[in-house]
C-alpha positions as CSV (number, residue, x, y, z in Angstrom):
1,X,-0.3,-5.6,9.9
2,X,3.4,-5.9,9.5
3,X,5.8,-3.6,7.7
4,X,9.2,-5.1,6.6
5,X,11.9,-2.6,5.5
6,X,15.1,-3.5,3.7
7,X,17.4,-1.2,1.7
8,X,14.7,1.4,0.9
9,X,12.0,-1.2,0.1
10,X,9.0,-1.7,2.3
11,X,6.6,-4.7,2.3
12,X,3.3,-4.2,4.0
13,X,1.7,-7.5,4.9
14,X,-1.5,-8.4,6.7
15,X,-4.9,-10.0,6.5
16,X,-7.9,-8.5,4.6
17,X,-9.2,-5.5,6.4
18,X,-6.0,-4.7,8.3
19,X,-5.6,-1.3,6.6
20,X,-2.7,-2.1,4.3
21,X,-4.0,-0.1,1.4
22,X,-5.0,2.8,3.6
23,X,-1.7,2.9,5.3
24,X,0.3,2.7,2.1
25,X,-1.7,5.5,0.5
26,X,-1.4,7.7,3.6
27,X,2.4,7.1,3.9
28,X,2.9,7.8,0.2
29,X,0.8,11.0,0.3
30,X,2.6,12.4,3.4
31,X,6.1,11.4,2.5
32,X,6.1,12.1,-1.3
33,X,7.7,8.8,-2.1
34,X,7.6,6.8,-5.3
35,X,5.5,3.7,-5.1
36,X,5.5,0.4,-7.0
37,X,2.1,-1.2,-6.2
38,X,1.6,-5.0,-6.4
39,X,-1.7,-6.6,-5.7
40,X,-2.8,-10.2,-6.4
41,X,-6.5,-9.5,-5.8
42,X,-7.2,-5.9,-6.5
43,X,-7.0,-4.3,-10.0
44,X,-6.0,-0.8,-10.7
45,X,-9.5,0.5,-11.3
46,X,-10.7,-0.8,-7.9
47,X,-7.6,0.7,-6.2
48,X,-8.2,4.1,-7.8
49,X,-11.9,4.0,-6.9
50,X,-11.2,3.2,-3.3
51,X,-8.6,6.0,-3.0
52,X,-10.9,8.7,-4.5
């Protein structure tokens, strides 16, 4: 997994199963940051179900 940061924007990149979603959710929860989520393969319902 790789995290790119530039001017307040972070891009988390990695293969399936690398922990990108878990990392992003953990970071957001612990740092109270606003998030703009983009996924090509996962819809919102699946994301919310996985985070519950």
